[in-house]
C-alpha positions in Angstrom: -13.8 20.2 31.8 -10.8 19.9 29.5 -7.5 18.8 30.8 -4.0 20.0 29.8 -2.6 17.7 26.9 0.7 15.9 26.8 2.8 16.8 24.1 4.7 13.3 24.2 1.4 11.5 23.9 0.2 13.8 20.9 3.4 12.7 19.6 2.9 9.1 19.6 -0.9 9.6 18.3 0.6 11.5 15.3 3.1 8.8 14.7 0.4 5.8 15.1 -1.8 7.8 12.9 1.0 8.7 10.1 1.9 4.9 10.2 -1.5 3.5 9.9 -2.1 5.8 7.0 1.1 4.6 5.4 -0.1 0.9 5.8 -3.5 1.5 3.9 -1.3 3.5 1.0 0.8 0.3 1.1 -1.9 -2.1 1.0 -3.2 0.1 -2.2 0.0 -0.5 -3.8 -0.2 -4.2 -2.8 -3.5 -4.6 -4.7 -2.3 -2.7 -7.6 0.8 -5.1 -7.9 -1.6 -8.3 -7.5 -3.5 -6.7 -10.9 -6.6 -5.3 -9.4 -8.1 -2.2 -10.6 -7.7 0.7 -8.3 -11.3 1.2 -7.2 -11.0 -2.5 -6.3 -7.6 -2.1 -4.7 -9.5 0.4 -2.5 -11.5 -2.0 -0.5 -8.5 -3.7 1.0 -7.2 -0.4 3.0 -11.3 0.5 3.5 -11.3 -3.0 5.4 -7.9 -2.1 7.2 -9.0 1.3 8.5 -12.6 0.3 9.5 -11.1 -2.5 11.8 -12.1 -2.6 15.4 -8.3 -3.6 16.2 -6.9 -0.9 14.0 -9.3 2.0 15.6 -8.3 0.9 19.1 -5.1 -0.5 19.4 -3.0 0.8 16.5 -4.4 4.4 16.6 -4.1 4.7 20.6 -0.4 5.8 20.5 1.2 2.0 20.6 3.6 0.4 18.6 1.1 -2.0 16.7 1.0 0.6 13.6 4.5 0.5 13.3 4.3 -3.4 13.4 1.4 -3.4 10.6 3.3 -0.7 8.3 6.4 -3.0 8.5 4.4 -6.2 7.6 2.5 -4.7 4.7 6.1 -3.4 3.6 7.5 -6.8 3.8 4.6 -7.9 1.6 5.0 -5.4 -1.0 8.8 -6.1 -1.2 8.3 -9.8 -2.0 5.6 -9.1 -4.7 7.8 -6.3 -6.0 10.8 -8.8 -6.1 12.6 -6.2 -4.3 14.6 -8.9 -2.2 17.6 -6.8 -1.6 15.1 -4.3 0.9 14.1 -7.2 3.2 17.1 -7.2 5.4 16.4 -3.7 6.1 
């Protein structure tokens, strides 16, 4: 039997899913910035999303997906020479 759903937990799940997807897009941008072709740059986000830790911890409503996104964004800022975005 199905129980009721909690809107707060659903919101946390949606936020975690959006941040994990944004991390994957940022990893693609990092791969392209490093000079890889688009088809080769897709291997990085595929390995990220297929990882055991992402499926079990990042997509379970915790804050780890936000941490992964901001670490990937920091790496992109460093590779793109956007040093002024780092303090944000």
